[in-house]
C-alpha positions in Angstrom: 0.0 -0.1 -0.1 1.6 3.3 -0.9 1.8 6.5 1.1 -1.0 8.1 -0.7 -3.8 5.5 0.0 -2.4 4.7 3.8 -3.0 8.6 4.5 -6.4 8.6 2.2 -7.9 5.4 3.8 -6.4 5.8 7.0 -8.6 8.6 8.7 -11.5 7.1 6.8 -11.2 4.1 8.8 -10.4 5.7 11.8 -14.0 7.6 11.3 -15.8 5.0 10.5 -15.0 3.0 13.3 -15.7 5.9 15.6 -19.1 6.2 13.6 -19.5 2.5 14.6 -18.8 2.6 18.5 -20.9 5.3 18.7 -23.6 4.2 16.6 -23.5 0.3 17.8 -27.3 -0.2 17.5 -27.2 0.3 14.2 -27.3 -2.4 11.6 -24.2 -1.6 9.3 -24.1 -1.9 5.5 -24.7 -0.1 2.2 -28.0 1.8 2.9 -26.7 3.0 6.5 -23.5 4.2 4.9 -25.9 6.3 2.3 -28.2 7.2 5.0 -25.3 8.8 7.5 -22.7 9.9 4.7 -24.6 11.1 1.8 -23.2 14.5 2.2 -19.3 13.3 2.5 -19.7 11.0 -0.6 -22.0 13.5 -2.6 -21.7 17.1 -1.4 -18.4 18.0 -0.1 -16.7 16.4 -3.1 -18.6 19.1 -4.9 -17.3 21.9 -3.3 -13.6 20.2 -3.1 -13.8 19.8 -6.6 -14.9 23.7 -7.4 -11.7 24.3 -5.0 -9.5 21.9 -6.6 -10.4 23.7 -10.0 -9.6 27.0 -8.9 -6.2 26.5 -7.1 -4.7 23.8 -9.3 -6.3 23.7 -12.9 -7.2 27.2 -13.5 -3.9 28.1 -11.8 -5.9 31.0 -9.3 -7.7 32.6 -12.2 -11.6 31.8 -12.5 -12.0 33.6 -9.0 -15.5 33.2 -9.2 -15.3 29.0 -8.9 -14.8 29.6 -5.0 -18.4 31.2 -4.7 -20.2 27.5 -5.2 -17.2 26.1 -4.1 -17.0 27.5 -0.6 -21.0 27.5 -0.3 -21.3 23.5 -1.1 -18.2 22.9 1.1 -19.5 24.4 4.2 -23.1 23.3 3.2 -21.9 19.9 2.9 -20.1 20.1 6.5 -23.2 21.1 7.9 -25.2 18.6 6.6 -22.8 15.9 7.2 -22.6 17.2 11.1 -26.3 17.5 11.4 -26.8 13.9 10.0 -24.3 11.9 12.4 -25.7 14.0 15.4 -29.4 14.5 14.5 -29.3 18.0 15.1 -30.6 19.8 12.2 -32.7 22.3 14.6 -29.5 23.5 15.6 -27.3 23.5 12.5 -29.8 25.7 10.0 -27.8 28.4 10.3 -24.8 27.1 8.6 -26.7 27.5 5.5 -26.2 31.3 5.8 -22.6 31.0 7.1 -22.3 28.8 4.2 -22.9 32.2 1.7 -20.9 34.1 3.8 -18.0 31.9 3.7 -18.4 31.4 -0.1 -18.7 35.4 -0.7 -15.7 35.6 1.6 -13.3 33.3 -0.6 -14.2 35.9 -3.6 -13.4 38.7 -1.7 -10.2 36.8 -0.1 -8.6 36.0 -3.4 -10.5 38.1 -5.6 -9.7 41.3 -5.8 -10.5 42.5 -2.3 -13.7 44.5 -3.1 -14.4 46.2 0.2 -18.5 45.8 -0.6 -18.5 42.4 -0.5 -17.6 42.7 3.1 -21.4 44.3 3.8 -23.1 40.8 3.1 -20.4 38.8 4.4 -20.6 40.7 7.6 -24.5 40.5 7.6 -24.7 37.1 6.9 -22.1 35.5 9.5 -23.4 37.7 12.0 -27.1 36.6 11.6 -25.8 33.1 11.3 -23.5 33.0 14.6 -26.3 35.1 16.3 -28.7 32.0 15.3 -26.6 29.7 16.2 -25.9 30.8 19.7 -29.4 32.0 20.0 -30.7 28.4 19.1 -27.8 26.3 20.8 -28.3 28.4 24.3 -32.3 27.5 23.7 -31.6 24.1 23.1 -29.2 24.0 26.1 -31.9 25.7 28.5 -34.8 23.4 27.4 -32.5 20.7 28.1 -31.8 21.5 31.7 -35.2 22.8 32.3 -37.5 20.9 30.6 -39.3 20.1 33.7 -41.6 23.2 35.0 -41.4 21.9 38.5 -37.7 22.9 38.7 -38.3 26.5 37.2 -41.6 26.7 39.7 -39.3 26.1 42.8 -37.0 28.1 41.4 -39.4 31.2 41.2 -41.0 30.6 44.6 -37.2 30.6 46.1 -36.3 33.5 44.5 -40.0 35.1 45.4 -39.3 34.3 49.0 -35.8 35.6 49.4 -37.4 38.7 47.9 -39.7 39.4 50.1 -37.4 38.0 53.3 -35.0 40.7 52.1 -37.6 43.5 51.9 -39.0 42.7 55.1 -35.2 43.2 57.0 -34.9 46.8 55.2 
């Protein structure tokens, strides 16, 4: 086995082993590979292909290839993470971030048109804001899924406020 094949297959086998370990109850077969790894098999390679075309085939000409390349690559990563961990409800802002990344690549490798920074900034800030809001909301709903905990907390805080008021 030559070095290139080992460098390529080694990480894939490690990731496959980790996946099988974490998803031990899943019957492993061809359908499972397509079910859980469709973004890695079909979407991410298209994004990598656009980048490869720009950097190696076009000799850094045709910077427009990076816009769909960045969008598709980032969207593929978002889909892969969402599929593996079943967190679509948290990862959807990644699709806005994908557009921001595609446009940022156009800015960075292109002629540095500063007006591109306006939509890049808006999309990136919105995406990160939605990531934060939905992640924190999901965390709080997991911690406080039982209303009795919130009710007890309100009673304790209200009681402490009343006791502090009576002392003053």
